[in-house]
C-alpha positions, -999 to +999 in steps of 0.1 A: -035-041+050-035-014+077-009-034+097+012-041+067+015-005+055+016+012+088+045-010+099+064-007+066+098+010+070+094+026+036+057+036+037+046+036+074+051+074+080+030+082+049+002+056+053-031+069+066-058+043+059-071+014+038-107+006+030-125-020+009-140-003-022-155-034-038-157-071-030-167-100-052-175-134-037-177-149-072-141-142-081-127-137-046-116-102-058-112-073-034-105-037-045-089-015-019-083+022-016-051+031+001-047+066+014-012+082+019-002+116+031+027+127+010+052+154+016+055+185-006+070+177-039+103+160-035+123+150-065+116+114-074+093+107-044+061+101-064+079+083-092+097+059-068+082+056-033+046+061-044+050+040-075+021+015-077+046-014-083+066-004-052+034-002-031+023-037-044+057-051-037+055-040+000+024-061+003+039-090-017+070-090+005+048-091+036+030-122+023+062-139+014+076-132+049+046-148+065+052-181+046 
């Protein structure tokens, strides 16, 4: 995840770290905490760039690009 987000054109300059919060062998589920450093309030920044769907889609696109 660190490589994905640090090299992202949209999020790379804001990305700081990723760490595993919880891992389950039973369900193969991993919960991550992503840390970003965001600029002072800019209109639409939190609603658009830091939108959880947008952040997930950056990872999703990376996975698709590897296939």
